[in-house]
Residue frames relative to the residue before (quaternion, step in Angstrom):
aa qw qx qy qz dx dy dz
M 1.0000 0.0000 0.0000 0.0000 0.00 0.00 0.00
S 0.3745 -0.7363 0.5209 0.2152 3.58 -0.70 1.10
T 0.2847 -0.7256 0.5986 0.1847 3.55 -1.21 0.56
N 0.1973 -0.7799 0.5869 0.0922 3.54 -1.22 0.46
T 0.1090 -0.7619 0.6358 0.0582 3.54 -1.25 0.60
A 0.0645 -0.8131 0.5785 -0.0019 3.58 -1.03 0.80
A 0.3975 -0.6380 0.5912 0.2924 3.52 -1.36 0.30
W 0.1394 -0.8432 0.5183 0.0294 3.56 -0.01 1.34
I 0.2098 -0.6899 0.6633 0.1999 3.54 -1.27 0.47
G 0.3268 -0.8176 0.4492 0.1513 3.56 -0.46 1.26
S 0.7853 -0.0451 0.0577 0.6148 3.57 1.18 -0.59
K 0.7013 -0.4411 0.3268 0.4547 3.58 -1.27 0.18
G 0.8427 0.1749 -0.1492 0.4867 3.55 -0.84 1.03
A 0.5203 0.6601 -0.4113 0.3527 3.60 1.23 -0.12
P 0.5085 -0.6089 0.4958 0.3534 3.61 -1.15 0.50
L 0.5814 -0.5905 0.4282 0.3604 3.55 -1.19 0.51
D 0.1444 -0.7806 0.6069 0.0377 3.53 -1.12 0.82
V 0.2847 -0.7794 0.5390 0.1445 3.58 -0.61 1.16
K 0.2570 0.7455 -0.5759 0.2157 3.55 -0.70 1.14
P 0.7133 -0.4576 0.2903 0.4443 3.62 -1.20 0.23
A 0.1012 -0.7653 0.6342 0.0435 3.52 -1.29 0.60
P 0.5948 -0.5588 0.4148 0.4025 3.60 -1.12 0.47
Y 0.4451 -0.6454 0.5359 0.3133 3.55 -1.09 0.63
P 0.3454 -0.7827 0.4783 0.1984 3.63 -0.64 1.09
R 0.2323 -0.7503 0.6030 0.1394 3.53 -1.18 0.66
P 0.4382 -0.7221 0.4638 0.2672 3.60 -0.89 0.83
G 0.2935 -0.7179 0.6014 0.1922 3.54 -1.15 0.72
E 0.7691 -0.3194 0.2478 0.4950 3.56 -1.25 -0.32
H 0.8436 0.0543 -0.1077 0.5233 3.55 -0.94 1.03
E 0.5637 0.5436 -0.4132 0.4647 3.56 1.02 0.86
I 0.1686 -0.7504 0.6278 0.1194 3.53 -1.28 0.50
V 0.3032 -0.6978 0.6048 0.2353 3.56 -1.27 0.37
V 0.1464 -0.7994 0.5815 0.0374 3.55 -0.81 1.10
R 0.2978 -0.6909 0.6290 0.1957 3.54 -1.02 0.89
N 0.2970 -0.8117 0.4796 0.1513 3.55 -0.27 1.28
H 0.1644 -0.7781 0.6012 0.0785 3.53 -1.01 0.93
A 0.7815 0.0164 -0.0246 0.6232 3.58 1.26 -0.34
V 0.0609 -0.7622 0.6429 0.0438 3.56 -1.15 0.70
A 0.2543 -0.7691 0.5698 0.1382 3.56 -1.17 0.62
I 0.4155 -0.7127 0.5261 0.2068 3.54 -1.28 0.54
N 0.1041 -0.7785 0.6179 0.0374 3.55 -1.05 0.89
P 0.6372 -0.5092 0.3963 0.4215 3.61 -1.19 0.36
Y 0.5819 0.6022 -0.3620 0.4095 3.58 1.08 -0.74
D 0.6342 0.5587 -0.3327 0.4183 3.59 1.06 -0.74
W 0.7479 0.3761 -0.2425 0.4903 3.60 0.74 -0.97
I 0.5714 0.5510 -0.3945 0.4630 3.61 1.16 -0.40
T 0.6450 0.5072 -0.3157 0.4765 3.59 0.99 -0.83
Q 0.6347 0.5210 -0.3299 0.4657 3.58 1.00 -0.76
A 0.7316 0.4573 -0.2431 0.4433 3.57 0.87 -1.00
V 0.8228 0.0847 0.0083 0.5619 3.60 0.89 -0.96
G 0.0819 0.8566 -0.5047 0.0698 3.56 1.00 0.84
G 0.6029 0.5802 -0.3537 0.4181 3.55 1.14 -0.57
L 0.6655 0.4895 -0.2981 0.4781 3.57 1.24 -0.41
V 0.8037 0.3214 -0.1489 0.4781 3.58 0.83 -0.98
T 0.7910 0.1494 -0.0815 0.5877 3.61 1.14 -0.52
R 0.0298 -0.8606 0.5085 -0.0033 3.56 0.66 1.14
W 0.6488 0.5668 -0.3120 0.4006 3.58 1.17 -0.55
I 0.5162 0.6651 -0.4204 0.3383 3.60 1.18 -0.35
T 0.1985 -0.7405 0.6317 0.1151 3.53 -1.07 0.87
Y 0.2813 -0.7846 0.5341 0.1415 3.57 -0.64 1.15
P 0.5136 -0.1476 -0.8448 -0.0256 1.52 -2.25 1.20
F 0.1373 -0.7960 0.5890 0.0235 3.55 -1.19 0.63
I 0.3171 -0.7179 0.5844 0.2063 3.56 -1.34 0.25
L 0.2447 -0.7895 0.5532 0.1037 3.56 -0.60 1.20
G 0.5127 0.6791 -0.4600 0.2538 3.54 -1.33 -0.23
S 0.1673 -0.8128 0.5561 0.0450 3.55 -0.94 1.00
D 0.7682 0.3896 -0.1813 0.4745 3.60 0.98 -0.86
L 0.1635 0.7880 -0.5815 0.1191 3.57 -0.79 1.00
A 0.0372 -0.7473 0.6607 0.0605 3.50 -1.36 0.36
G 0.2621 0.7721 -0.5408 0.2066 3.53 -0.93 0.88
E 0.6288 -0.5410 0.4268 0.3602 3.53 -1.26 -0.52
V 0.4512 -0.6767 0.5120 0.2762 3.56 -0.94 0.89
V 0.1030 -0.8118 0.5735 0.0381 3.59 -0.81 1.02
E 0.7854 0.0545 -0.0608 0.6136 3.59 1.26 -0.32
V 0.1405 -0.7606 0.6248 0.1066 3.56 -1.20 0.58
G 0.3791 -0.7398 0.5159 0.2071 3.53 -1.05 0.83
P 0.7239 -0.4105 0.3110 0.4590 3.59 -1.28 0.04
G 0.8033 0.3015 -0.2268 0.4608 3.55 -1.04 0.81
V 0.5540 0.6041 -0.4026 0.4075 3.60 1.24 -0.12
T 0.0316 -0.8197 0.5717 -0.0186 3.59 -0.68 1.11
R 0.6294 0.5758 -0.3300 0.4043 3.60 1.18 -0.44
F 0.7976 0.2670 -0.1097 0.5296 3.58 1.11 -0.59
A 0.1279 -0.7556 0.6380 0.0757 3.51 -1.32 0.55
V 0.6548 -0.4931 0.3878 0.4215 3.54 -1.26 0.39
G 0.7535 0.3537 -0.2882 0.4734 3.53 -0.90 1.00
D 0.5212 0.6391 -0.4194 0.3796 3.60 1.21 -0.29
R 0.3533 -0.6922 0.5903 0.2182 3.55 -1.18 0.74
V 0.0457 0.8292 -0.5489 0.0954 3.58 -0.67 1.08
L 0.2367 -0.6646 0.6653 0.2440 3.47 -1.47 0.10
G 0.0471 -0.8268 0.5605 0.0055 3.57 -1.09 0.57
H 0.3259 -0.6939 0.6076 0.2079 3.51 -1.24 0.65
A 0.2116 -0.7940 0.5630 0.0885 3.55 -0.38 1.28
V 0.1467 -0.8397 0.5224 0.0204 3.59 -0.75 1.06
G 0.2088 0.8343 -0.4900 0.1425 3.57 1.12 0.61
T 0.6848 0.4904 -0.2974 0.4497 3.61 1.06 -0.63
E 0.4966 0.6532 -0.4400 0.3649 3.61 1.22 -0.11
K 0.5921 -0.6160 0.3868 0.3469 3.56 -0.99 0.86
A 0.6762 0.5042 -0.2929 0.4504 3.57 1.01 -0.83
R 0.7079 0.4047 -0.2494 0.5224 3.60 1.22 -0.39
N 0.1190 0.8558 -0.5001 0.0585 3.58 0.82 -1.11
N 0.4735 0.6759 -0.3912 0.4075 3.52 0.89 1.05
A 0.4026 -0.7369 0.4916 0.2307 3.58 -0.54 1.16
A 0.5923 0.5842 -0.3645 0.4184 3.60 1.11 -0.58
E 0.7080 0.4346 -0.2484 0.4981 3.58 1.25 -0.43
G 0.4660 0.6408 -0.4662 0.3935 3.59 1.18 0.51
A 0.5040 -0.6994 0.4253 0.2756 3.59 -0.99 0.79
F 0.6683 0.5499 -0.3125 0.3915 3.58 1.08 -0.66
Q 0.5828 0.5066 -0.4142 0.4819 3.55 0.60 1.23
E 0.6605 -0.5205 0.3542 0.4090 3.57 -1.25 0.20
Y 0.7950 0.1417 -0.0512 0.5876 3.60 0.99 -0.85
T 0.0309 -0.8158 0.5765 -0.0338 3.58 -0.79 1.05
V 0.3732 -0.6772 0.5860 0.2422 3.53 -1.16 0.72
V 0.0337 -0.7964 0.6033 -0.0265 3.59 -0.86 1.03
L 0.4815 -0.6340 0.5200 0.3097 3.57 -1.03 0.78
D 0.4998 -0.6963 0.4070 0.3158 3.60 -0.75 0.95
H 0.6857 0.4646 -0.3053 0.4698 3.63 1.09 -0.50
M 0.6510 0.4507 -0.3223 0.5188 3.58 1.33 0.20
A 0.6413 0.4673 -0.3189 0.5184 3.55 1.23 0.53
A 0.0864 -0.7857 0.6106 0.0486 3.56 -1.24 0.46
P 0.4969 -0.6322 0.4924 0.3331 3.59 -1.07 0.63
I 0.2116 -0.7634 0.5963 0.1299 3.56 -1.16 0.59
P 0.6002 -0.5893 0.3956 0.3688 3.59 -1.12 0.63
A 0.6116 -0.5710 0.4097 0.3633 3.56 -1.19 0.58
T 0.6774 0.5046 -0.2816 0.4553 3.57 1.18 -0.59
M 0.6195 0.5593 -0.3476 0.4273 3.60 1.23 -0.23
A 0.4106 -0.7099 0.5194 0.2401 3.57 -0.79 1.04
Y 0.5826 -0.5875 0.4309 0.3602 3.55 -1.09 0.69
E 0.6163 0.5639 -0.3483 0.4253 3.59 1.03 -0.75
N 0.6638 0.4858 -0.3014 0.4822 3.59 1.04 -0.74
A 0.6612 0.5209 -0.3089 0.4427 3.57 0.92 -0.90
A 0.6470 0.5651 -0.3260 0.3946 3.59 1.00 -0.79
V 0.5906 0.5924 -0.3857 0.3892 3.63 1.13 -0.39
L 0.6494 0.6211 -0.3002 0.3201 3.58 1.13 -0.55
P 0.6686 0.6119 -0.3737 0.1972 3.60 0.38 -1.19
L 0.7691 0.3616 -0.2494 0.4642 3.65 0.38 -1.08
A 0.6477 0.5081 -0.3270 0.4640 3.60 0.97 -0.78
L 0.6318 0.5210 -0.3176 0.4781 3.57 1.03 -0.80
S 0.6687 0.4999 -0.2996 0.4618 3.58 0.88 -0.95
T 0.6613 0.5159 -0.3098 0.4478 3.57 0.91 -0.91
A 0.6571 0.4970 -0.3077 0.4759 3.57 0.92 -0.89
A 0.6598 0.5179 -0.3052 0.4509 3.58 0.94 -0.90
C 0.6268 0.5299 -0.3385 0.4601 3.59 0.99 -0.79
G 0.6963 0.4905 -0.2791 0.4435 3.56 0.83 -0.99
L 0.7200 0.4589 -0.2486 0.4575 3.57 0.99 -0.82
F 0.8516 0.2868 -0.0770 0.4319 3.56 0.76 -1.06
Q 0.5488 0.6085 -0.4302 0.3788 3.63 1.08 -0.36
K 0.5901 -0.6359 0.3786 0.3225 3.54 -1.04 0.86
D 0.7221 0.3961 -0.2557 0.5063 3.61 1.10 -0.54
Q 0.6068 0.4681 -0.3685 0.5263 3.55 1.30 0.39
L 0.8277 -0.1911 0.1279 0.5119 3.64 -0.84 -0.85
A 0.2107 -0.8353 0.4871 0.1433 3.58 1.29 -0.39
L 0.1818 0.7992 -0.5460 0.1733 3.58 0.87 0.97
E 0.6341 -0.4740 0.4320 0.4319 3.53 -1.36 0.14
Y 0.5252 -0.6555 0.4435 0.3128 3.58 -1.09 0.68
P 0.5170 -0.6316 0.4723 0.3327 3.60 -1.16 0.54
S 0.1037 0.7798 -0.6135 0.0690 3.56 -1.15 0.60
A 0.6278 -0.5375 0.4068 0.3892 3.55 -1.31 0.19
T 0.7593 0.3462 -0.1749 0.5225 3.58 1.21 -0.44
A 0.2576 0.7978 -0.5115 0.1885 3.59 1.16 0.47
K 0.2967 -0.7445 0.5742 0.1672 3.56 -1.02 0.85
P 0.6048 -0.5634 0.4053 0.3905 3.61 -1.09 0.58
T 0.3341 -0.7650 0.5213 0.1769 3.55 -0.86 0.95
G 0.4095 -0.7133 0.4690 0.3219 3.55 1.21 -0.45
K 0.6361 0.5086 -0.3257 0.4802 3.58 1.30 0.22
T 0.3069 -0.7590 0.5556 0.1447 3.54 -1.24 0.57
L 0.2191 -0.7602 0.6026 0.1048 3.54 -0.97 0.96
L 0.2592 -0.7336 0.6066 0.1634 3.56 -1.09 0.79
V 0.0568 -0.7717 0.6333 0.0113 3.59 -0.85 1.03
W 0.1258 -0.7927 0.5944 0.0501 3.56 -0.44 1.22
G 0.7512 0.2404 -0.2366 0.5674 3.55 -0.36 1.33
G 0.1021 0.8769 -0.4642 0.0709 3.55 0.97 0.91
S 0.7031 0.4601 -0.2837 0.4620 3.61 1.10 -0.52
T 0.4796 0.6455 -0.4501 0.3883 3.60 1.26 0.04
S 0.6759 -0.4772 0.3523 0.4373 3.57 -1.25 0.21
V 0.6822 0.4638 -0.2890 0.4858 3.59 0.90 -0.91
G 0.6574 0.5184 -0.3099 0.4506 3.57 0.94 -0.85
S 0.6231 0.5526 -0.3370 0.4391 3.58 1.00 -0.80
N 0.6979 0.4453 -0.2614 0.4962 3.56 1.03 -0.80
A 0.6200 0.5496 -0.3476 0.4389 3.59 1.02 -0.73
I 0.6352 0.5299 -0.3312 0.4539 3.57 0.95 -0.83
Q 0.6955 0.4765 -0.2820 0.4579 3.57 0.82 -0.99
L 0.6664 0.5045 -0.3090 0.4538 3.58 0.92 -0.87
A 0.6649 0.4995 -0.3088 0.4616 3.58 0.92 -0.88
A 0.6467 0.5101 -0.3189 0.4689 3.59 0.97 -0.84
A 0.6734 0.4904 -0.2887 0.4718 3.59 1.02 -0.82
A 0.6693 0.4644 -0.2967 0.4984 3.58 1.27 -0.26
G 0.6274 -0.5917 0.3184 0.3936 3.59 1.27 0.12
Y 0.5470 0.6145 -0.3993 0.4046 3.59 1.20 0.35
D 0.4135 -0.6198 0.5940 0.3033 3.53 -1.24 0.52
V 0.1879 -0.7977 0.5672 0.0817 3.57 -1.08 0.71
I 0.1029 -0.7176 0.6859 0.0631 3.50 -1.11 0.91
A 0.0351 -0.8202 0.5702 -0.0311 3.57 -0.79 1.03
T 0.2911 -0.7042 0.6048 0.2315 3.52 -1.35 0.20
A 0.1154 0.7548 -0.6392 0.0921 3.54 -1.25 0.59
S 0.5559 -0.5278 0.4783 0.4286 3.55 -1.28 -0.03
P 0.6598 -0.5468 0.3284 0.3973 3.63 -1.05 0.63
R 0.6374 0.5449 -0.3485 0.4187 3.61 1.01 -0.70
N 0.7272 0.4025 -0.2360 0.5034 3.60 1.23 -0.37
F 0.3317 0.7679 -0.4950 0.2351 3.61 1.23 0.19
D 0.6824 0.4856 -0.3017 0.4555 3.60 0.80 -0.99
Y 0.6276 0.5457 -0.3299 0.4466 3.58 0.98 -0.83
V 0.6968 0.4680 -0.2742 0.4693 3.58 0.81 -0.99
T 0.6273 0.5303 -0.3335 0.4627 3.59 1.05 -0.71
R 0.6508 0.5190 -0.3178 0.4540 3.58 0.98 -0.83
L 0.6334 0.5340 -0.3301 0.4524 3.59 1.15 -0.55
G 0.6834 -0.5063 0.2835 0.4430 3.58 1.22 -0.33
A 0.4653 0.6640 -0.4648 0.3557 3.61 1.21 0.10
G 0.4066 -0.7257 0.5050 0.2301 3.55 -0.91 0.93
Q 0.7808 0.0345 -0.0063 0.6238 3.56 1.13 -0.73
V 0.1155 -0.7822 0.6108 0.0431 3.55 -1.10 0.78
F 0.1200 -0.8000 0.5874 0.0256 3.55 -0.95 0.96
D 0.5060 -0.6430 0.4924 0.2966 3.54 -1.17 0.72
Y 0.3600 -0.7695 0.4837 0.2105 3.59 -0.48 1.17
N 0.6528 0.5087 -0.3167 0.4634 3.61 1.24 -0.31
S 0.4832 0.6729 -0.4395 0.3472 3.58 1.24 -0.16
P 0.4798 -0.6801 0.4654 0.3012 3.62 -0.90 0.83
T 0.7211 0.4030 -0.2422 0.5089 3.59 1.23 -0.34
V 0.3199 0.7997 -0.4778 0.1728 3.60 1.25 0.15
V 0.6495 0.5153 -0.3373 0.4459 3.62 0.91 -0.80
A 0.6751 0.4844 -0.2890 0.4754 3.56 0.87 -0.95
D 0.6461 0.5322 -0.3205 0.4434 3.57 1.00 -0.81
I 0.6811 0.4687 -0.2946 0.4792 3.59 0.92 -0.85
I 0.6116 0.5361 -0.3509 0.4641 3.59 1.01 -0.74
A 0.6510 0.5094 -0.3100 0.4697 3.56 1.00 -0.84
A 0.6572 0.5159 -0.3083 0.4549 3.59 1.00 -0.85
L 0.6871 0.4802 -0.2740 0.4714 3.59 1.14 -0.60
H 0.4316 0.7057 -0.4661 0.3138 3.60 1.23 -0.10
G 0.8136 0.2020 -0.1841 0.5132 3.55 -0.80 1.05
R 0.6456 0.4869 -0.3219 0.4924 3.59 1.28 0.02
T 0.3749 -0.6786 0.5761 0.2589 3.53 -1.35 0.25
I 0.3008 -0.7754 0.5314 0.1608 3.56 -0.62 1.14
A 0.3211 -0.7473 0.5545 0.1760 3.58 -1.04 0.85
G 0.6724 -0.4270 0.2886 0.5312 3.56 1.33 -0.01
A 0.3786 -0.7169 0.5409 0.2237 3.54 -1.32 -0.13
L 0.1953 -0.7266 0.6439 0.1390 3.52 -1.26 0.60
A 0.1611 -0.8155 0.5546 0.0384 3.55 -0.46 1.28
V 0.1115 -0.8337 0.5404 0.0223 3.57 -0.38 1.23
A 0.6953 0.4864 -0.2930 0.4407 3.58 0.83 -0.94
T 0.6311 -0.5441 0.4034 0.3781 3.56 -1.20 0.63
D 0.8592 0.0536 -0.0829 0.5021 3.56 -0.95 0.99
S 0.4394 0.7001 -0.4573 0.3282 3.60 1.05 0.72
A 0.4739 0.7001 -0.4381 0.3055 3.60 1.21 -0.23
G 0.6590 0.5360 -0.3133 0.4246 3.57 0.94 -0.88
V 0.6829 0.4714 -0.2974 0.4722 3.56 0.91 -0.84
C 0.5977 0.5417 -0.3588 0.4696 3.59 1.13 -0.58
A 0.6389 0.5268 -0.3194 0.4608 3.56 1.02 -0.82
E 0.6217 0.5460 -0.3340 0.4515 3.57 1.02 -0.77
I 0.6675 0.4905 -0.2920 0.4780 3.57 0.99 -0.86
L 0.6692 0.5026 -0.3053 0.4543 3.59 0.88 -0.91
H 0.5989 0.5815 -0.3536 0.4220 3.57 1.06 -0.72
A 0.7286 0.4159 -0.2231 0.4964 3.56 1.09 -0.76
A 0.6529 0.5241 -0.3025 0.4556 3.59 1.28 -0.22
T 0.4386 -0.6579 0.5443 0.2803 3.53 -1.37 0.21
G 0.6338 0.5328 -0.3899 0.4030 3.56 -0.84 0.96
T 0.8109 -0.2650 0.2089 0.4782 3.55 -1.19 -0.66
K 0.2083 -0.7900 0.5702 0.0856 3.56 -0.71 1.12
F 0.4351 0.6786 -0.4637 0.3676 3.57 0.50 1.22
V 0.1193 -0.7759 0.6174 0.0500 3.56 -0.99 0.94
S 0.1957 -0.7361 0.6390 0.1075 3.56 -0.82 1.06
I 0.1843 -0.8289 0.5260 0.0467 3.56 -0.57 1.20
A 0.1931 -0.8270 0.5244 0.0622 3.55 -0.59 1.21
S 0.7740 0.2849 -0.1473 0.5459 3.60 1.21 -0.40
P 0.5251 -0.6122 0.4728 0.3550 3.60 -1.11 0.58
P 0.5957 -0.6125 0.3854 0.3485 3.61 -1.15 0.47
V 0.7431 0.2721 -0.2034 0.5766 3.61 1.25 -0.09
S 0.4606 -0.6726 0.5070 0.2799 3.56 -1.23 0.49
F 0.3232 -0.7422 0.5595 0.1778 3.55 -1.09 0.81
A 0.3883 0.7711 -0.4502 0.2279 3.60 1.27 0.01
S 0.6703 0.5153 -0.3056 0.4378 3.61 1.12 -0.56
V 0.5427 0.6417 -0.3991 0.3667 3.59 1.25 -0.27
T 0.2964 -0.7380 0.5821 0.1691 3.56 -0.89 0.98
P 0.4737 -0.6873 0.4577 0.3061 3.61 -0.67 1.02
G 0.2586 0.7454 -0.5837 0.1919 3.53 -1.04 0.83
S 0.5653 -0.6396 0.4132 0.3173 3.56 -1.18 0.41
G 0.7173 0.4503 -0.2530 0.4677 3.59 1.17 -0.42
I 0.5327 -0.5772 0.5008 0.3636 3.53 -1.39 0.04
S 0.1615 -0.8129 0.5562 0.0616 3.58 -0.33 1.25
L 0.6513 -0.4877 0.4036 0.4185 3.55 -1.32 0.27
Q 0.5999 0.5693 -0.3379 0.4493 3.55 1.10 -0.76
L 0.6897 0.4688 -0.2770 0.4772 3.57 0.90 -0.92
V 0.6187 0.5406 -0.3448 0.4539 3.58 1.00 -0.77
R 0.6611 0.4996 -0.3050 0.4693 3.58 0.94 -0.87
L 0.6446 0.5196 -0.3223 0.4590 3.57 1.01 -0.79
I 0.6409 0.5158 -0.3215 0.4689 3.58 0.98 -0.85
A 0.6367 0.5236 -0.3260 0.4629 3.59 1.02 -0.79
R 0.6519 0.4967 -0.3113 0.4811 3.57 0.98 -0.82
L 0.6259 0.5428 -0.3309 0.4519 3.56 1.02 -0.81
A 0.6743 0.4933 -0.2925 0.4652 3.57 0.90 -0.94
A 0.6704 0.5017 -0.3024 0.4554 3.58 0.91 -0.92
S 0.6659 0.4992 -0.3054 0.4627 3.58 0.94 -0.86
T 0.6387 0.5306 -0.3237 0.4535 3.58 1.01 -0.82
V 0.6611 0.4999 -0.3051 0.4690 3.58 0.91 -0.90
S 0.6567 0.5193 -0.3078 0.4521 3.58 0.95 -0.91
T 0.6729 0.4958 -0.2968 0.4617 3.57 0.92 -0.92
Q 0.6628 0.5020 -0.3122 0.4595 3.59 0.91 -0.86
F 0.6094 0.5401 -0.3508 0.4624 3.58 1.08 -0.65
K 0.6480 0.5084 -0.3120 0.4735 3.57 0.96 -0.88
F 0.6345 0.5337 -0.3333 0.4489 3.58 0.97 -0.83
R 0.6881 0.4856 -0.2954 0.4511 3.57 0.83 -0.95
M 0.6389 0.5292 -0.3293 0.4509 3.57 0.97 -0.81
R 0.7511 0.3682 -0.1957 0.5119 3.58 1.08 -0.73
R 0.4081 -0.7379 0.4416 0.3065 3.56 1.36 0.07
I 0.3710 0.6921 -0.5043 0.3591 3.52 0.97 1.02
R 0.2648 -0.7485 0.5854 0.1640 3.57 -0.90 0.91
S 0.0020 0.8059 -0.5917 0.0200 3.57 -1.13 0.57
K 0.0164 0.7783 -0.6274 -0.0162 3.52 -1.33 0.31
M 0.4579 -0.6525 0.5294 0.2904 3.54 -1.11 0.75
I 0.3706 -0.7095 0.5588 0.2169 3.55 -1.14 0.74
W 0.1188 -0.7332 0.6611 0.1057 3.55 -1.10 0.74
G 0.4101 -0.8088 0.3694 0.2031 3.54 -0.22 1.33
A 0.7089 0.4343 -0.2740 0.4836 3.59 1.15 -0.42
S 0.4581 0.7279 -0.4320 0.2717 3.61 1.24 -0.13
L 0.5638 0.6081 -0.3917 0.3985 3.61 1.17 -0.37
M 0.5162 0.6372 -0.4323 0.3751 3.60 1.19 -0.24
D 0.7221 0.4276 -0.2354 0.4902 3.57 1.23 -0.41
D 0.7513 0.3206 -0.2244 0.5314 3.62 1.20 0.15
E 0.7471 -0.4518 0.2811 0.3983 3.53 -1.37 0.08
V 0.5216 0.6564 -0.4206 0.3468 3.62 1.17 -0.37
S 0.5955 0.5640 -0.3719 0.4348 3.61 1.06 -0.62
T 0.6640 0.4853 -0.2995 0.4836 3.60 0.98 -0.82
V 0.6200 0.5537 -0.3357 0.4431 3.57 0.98 -0.85
I 0.7489 0.4094 -0.2166 0.4739 3.57 0.84 -1.00
Y 0.8037 0.3588 -0.1825 0.4381 3.58 0.48 -1.19
E 0.7499 0.3519 -0.2183 0.5160 3.59 1.16 -0.38
D 0.7730 0.3940 -0.2094 0.4510 3.59 0.67 -1.09
F 0.8102 0.3287 -0.1467 0.4626 3.59 0.88 -0.92
L 0.7502 0.4862 -0.2680 0.3591 3.56 0.46 -1.23
P 0.6576 0.5329 -0.3678 0.3851 3.67 0.68 -0.87
Q 0.7223 0.4203 -0.2574 0.4851 3.59 0.78 -0.97
A 0.6206 0.5485 -0.3472 0.4398 3.59 1.04 -0.72
L 0.6512 0.4857 -0.3125 0.4923 3.59 1.04 -0.73
A 0.6590 0.5234 -0.3092 0.4428 3.56 0.94 -0.91
D 0.7185 0.4412 -0.2403 0.4809 3.57 1.03 -0.81
G 0.4665 -0.6779 0.4444 0.3542 3.58 1.23 -0.28
R 0.4493 0.6934 -0.4522 0.3359 3.60 1.24 0.32
Y 0.7538 0.2722 -0.1712 0.5730 3.58 1.22 -0.35
R 0.2706 -0.7884 0.5422 0.1063 3.52 -0.89 1.01
A 0.3918 -0.6733 0.5692 0.2632 3.56 -1.02 0.80
A 0.1785 0.8008 -0.5324 0.2084 3.53 -0.09 1.34
P 0.5334 -0.1637 -0.8291 -0.0354 1.48 -2.18 1.27
E 0.7035 -0.4452 0.3367 0.4399 3.55 -1.30 0.06
P 0.4822 -0.6645 0.4787 0.3112 3.61 -1.04 0.67
L 0.1644 -0.7273 0.6557 0.1188 3.53 -1.20 0.68
V 0.1568 -0.8227 0.5435 0.0565 3.57 -0.04 1.32
I 0.1106 -0.8351 0.5379 0.0310 3.57 -0.62 1.13
G 0.8209 -0.0779 0.0295 0.5649 3.59 1.21 0.10
T 0.3384 -0.7078 0.5821 0.2137 3.52 -1.38 0.21
G 0.7261 0.3857 -0.3102 0.4772 3.55 -0.74 1.10
L 0.6272 -0.5792 0.3867 0.3487 3.54 -1.16 0.71
E 0.6031 0.5895 -0.3598 0.3991 3.58 1.09 -0.59
H 0.6462 0.5180 -0.3207 0.4596 3.62 1.25 -0.26
I 0.4826 0.6942 -0.4410 0.3010 3.60 1.19 -0.19
Q 0.6293 0.5240 -0.3541 0.4518 3.62 0.94 -0.72
A 0.6329 0.5072 -0.3308 0.4825 3.59 1.01 -0.75
G 0.6204 0.5442 -0.3320 0.4569 3.56 1.11 -0.68
L 0.6343 0.5179 -0.3216 0.4755 3.58 1.01 -0.81
D 0.6713 0.5032 -0.2957 0.4568 3.57 0.91 -0.93
A 0.6665 0.5009 -0.3009 0.4630 3.58 1.00 -0.83
Q 0.6505 0.5074 -0.3248 0.4625 3.58 0.97 -0.80
K 0.6164 0.5604 -0.3374 0.4383 3.56 1.05 -0.74
K 0.6603 0.5030 -0.3035 0.4678 3.59 1.08 -0.67
G 0.5451 -0.6479 0.3741 0.3784 3.56 1.25 -0.39
V 0.0074 -0.7588 0.6512 -0.0092 3.53 -1.12 0.83
S 0.2783 -0.7670 0.5586 0.1490 3.57 -1.18 0.55
A 0.8527 -0.0587 -0.0110 0.5189 3.55 -0.79 1.15
K 0.6308 0.4407 -0.3497 0.5344 3.58 1.10 0.78
K 0.1606 -0.7532 0.6205 0.1481 3.56 -1.29 0.26
I 0.4291 -0.7246 0.4842 0.2375 3.56 -0.81 1.03
V 0.0500 -0.8024 0.5925 -0.0515 3.55 -0.83 1.13
I 0.1470 -0.7466 0.6412 0.0986 3.54 -1.21 0.67
T 0.2919 -0.7460 0.5702 0.1820 3.58 -0.85 0.91
L 0.2010 -0.7823 0.5818 0.0951 3.55 -1.16 0.67
């Protein structure tokens, strides 16, 4: 009988605590993965800090985490894509309301993963590199391809140029890095923003032009670059970037839609805790005010928008398009890059809390990874 260990969160706002966990068993269309690397996302520390706001359904203690890479050790009924011993990456969805299952959290040695939310990885790809992909890839895919989002053409090895241009605000972020590659693989030209030190990185991912988001003329410069082009819409990744994307789309020709990947305010200042602090109340007030202001601007300019929920593709065809039809061969052929680069800060579950704290402080063109 295999044993399992996890980094548990015991209550809202509590630090992670490494201790034994039940060994998970796969259900229908599920696999069990022995994790060799996990990655950290903002969603993880936001859930830790204000879980009562974003994941009210969770019953503590619980196991967080979305990004993993490892080896398949068990397959459940109905699984045909994977066998024991396969090397895979997976998007763990335990915190989703429809799943709400600690066995499906990434921050443990063994995790249950839905088979349509996993993909094989090449033998030459390190687990640390593969682990950077899942949630950021899923989030970018939702924003680009879901029918109630930008509804772009799907990526493929034989995609033809669409003649349209996508704007990605925040191109060096984890989500932006994947959005650029996915859009390029679907036949779209990409204009992105980044800091100057990341221009080369974003260009290598497939962006045709990159602009400094801190430049006082960035809006005018991008509008000028879009002259004579047809815009396919915008994906706003950076905090409070939706409004500026709307301003650009208003002046452009084409699809007037912004897919929003980040909230309009940062939660980095929130101190984890179980109660509602004055600090959190003020942040919620700012969030509400910013949301109302942005939506007013959208309506005045006749711009449509929608927030992205990165795990929502588990319930539609986009998960199959990405994790089954596109990603495995694209990784094998070297057409898709596991980006951004992993920043490994330790080995063992006991380093995950440090990973959450480090990600909260911010990283640039990197993703924090812990090996197991």
